[in-house]
N, C-alpha and C positions, 0 to 999 in steps of 0.2 A: 601527599596523604594517600593512603590506600583506600580505595572506594569499594564498597560492596553493594551490588545491585542485584536484587532477587526478583524473579518473575516465574510464574507457573507457565510451562510450555505444554506439557502433557500431564495426565494424572501420574502422580508419584515421581515426576521428573522436575527437579529444581535447578535453575541456572543461576549461578553466581558469577559476577565479573569482578575480578581483583586486579585493578589497573595499577601497574607499577609507576606510571606517570601519565598525566593528562595531555602532555604535549608530545608531538612526534610527527615527522613528515611521512615516514613509511607507514604502510598499512599495519594495523595491530598484529602482533605475533600471538597466535592463539594456541594454547595448550589445553587438552581435555583432562578431566579428572572423573573417575567413576568411584563413588564411595556410598556408604549407607547413611542417608539423611533420615530415613524412616526405617521401620522394621527392627528386628532384634539386635542389629549391629549399629543402631543410631548413636549410642554413646561413644563407640569407638570412632564412628564417622565424624562426630563433633571434634574429637581430638585431632583427627587427621586434617580437618579444615583449619583448625587453629595453627597447625604446623605449616600448611600451605600459605596461609595469610602472612605468617611471619617470614616465610621464604620470599614472598613477593616483595615485602618491605625491605628485606636484605638485598634483593636484586636491585631495587631502586637505589638503596644507599650506596651500593658498589658501582652503580651505573654500568652494569654488565651489557646492557643493550642500548646504551646512550639514551637518546630521547624517544626511542621507539616504545610504543605502548605494548605492554605484556598483559595478556588477559587469560585467566583460567576460567574455563567453562566447566562447571561442576554439575554432573548428572547423578541423580539418585538411583541406586540399584535396588532400593527397598529391601535390601538383604536377600535378594532373589537372583539366581543365576539367569533365568530368562530375561528378567528386567535389566540385568547387567549387559546382556547382548543388545537389547533395545537401546540402552543408553549409548553403547558404542556406535550403533547405527546413527543415532542422533548427532553424536560428536563428529562422525565422519562427514555428515551432511553439512556441518558447520565449518568444515575445512580447517580442522585443527591440525597442527604439525605433528603432534604425538599425543598419546594418552597415558596418563598415570593411573595405576590401579593397585589395590591391595588384594591380591587374589585369595579367594577361598579355595579349599582343596577341590571342590567340585566346579568352581568357576574358572579356573585357569585355562583348561583345554578349550572351552567354547570361545573365550575371549582371544586366546592365541590364534585359534583357527580363523576367526573373523579378521584379526589384524593382518594375518598373512595373506588372506585372500584380497584384502583391500590395499595391501602394501602400505599399511599405516603403522608406524613405529608404536610399540606398546611397552611400557616400563612397569614391571611389577616391583613394588617397593617393599613387599613383605609376602610371606607365604611360601609353601613348598609344593604347591600343586604341580602335578606332572602334565606335560604336554609335549608334542613332537617338536623337534628342532625347527627353528625358524630364524631367518636372518633379520626379521623385523621385531623380534621379541628379546628384551634384555631384562635382567633382574638386578636390583640393588644388592651389593655385597660389600663386605669389609666393615660393616657397621656392627659394633659389639655393644649390645644393650642387654641389661638384665632388668628384671621386674622392679628392683629396688633402686636402680641407677639410671632411670630413664631420662629425666629432664633437668636436673639441677644445674648443669653446665649452661644450658640455654634458657634459664629462667627469665633473663632480661628480654630476650628476643621473643620467646613463646608466651610469656605472661603467666600469671599464677594459676590459671585454670587449665593449662595444657601440661599435664604431668605424666603422660604415658609414653611408652616407646613408639606408639603410632604417630604421635605428634612430632617426635624427633625424626623419625624416618621420613615423614612428609617434608619436613623442613630441610633435612640434609639432601634428600633425593631431588627436590626441586632446585635447590641451590647448586648441587653438583651438575645437574642437567644444564642449567643456565651457564655455569662455568665452562662446560664442554662446548656449548653451542654459540657462545656470545660472539665468536669471531668466525663462525661458519655460515654458509648459505643455508639458512633454515627453510628456504623454499624447496630445497631438494630433499624430500622426505626419505628417499631411498638411501641417502648418505648419512642420515642422522644416527642410525644405530651404531655405525662404525665410529662416528664422532663420540658417542657416549662411552663406548668401550675404551676409548683412548684416555679418558679422564682418570686422574688419581688425585682426589682432593683430601688433604689432611684435615682431620677434625679431632675433637676431644674424645670421640668414640671410635677411633680407628681411621684408616685411609678409605675414603668412600670411593667405590668403583661401581661399574655396571658390567655384569658378566653376560656374555652372549651364550644362550643355550646351544645355538648352532656351533659356535666355536668350541664349546665344551665337548660336544659329541665328536667333532672333527679331530680333536686332540687324542681321542681314544680309538680313532680309526672307524668310528661309526659314520654313516652317511645321513645327512639331514633328510627328513621325509618331506 
């Protein structure tokens, strides 16, 4: 059973634990999530959390990490860029292996800069915000979603209340990341971005991949900053 534990840590910061299994010898594998639980983006954040919860359940069903506990630590960005950076700091202090985020146009650059300085892998699941090339930042790609074709295929996994593209992206992004990392040494954070870019997971909405902004610039002859 997927468990959800919530506790206030700091004002406007909410932590949720989504455990894929309650039994495991190895230390829990922690992933971070930054989304809007409060503020103007809260309704979208609720959809994203539904997608993540469904992804954790699917990871458990497929036993991608065996009996190892998988925990998502979710931090509220309160629909604010400064709060998103504070959330990233909090997640780094909790020793997460990587962070998932849905970047806003103005939020991508500060988060990418933080992740690069901390050498902490950052996965953008949606958005087209611009930021300098970084070997620690990847973006979900290959997912083809329209406003009217968001969630019907995954209705069973996501539930009747998760109907948006945001829920599907969270579900597919988490599942693709777990698929990429299930047989890798997740303790080596510097190796995780490359592992993510190696994955190609077929889905009803296209082949799910992660694109490295650094690799994209290198292919055009530009140098990562």
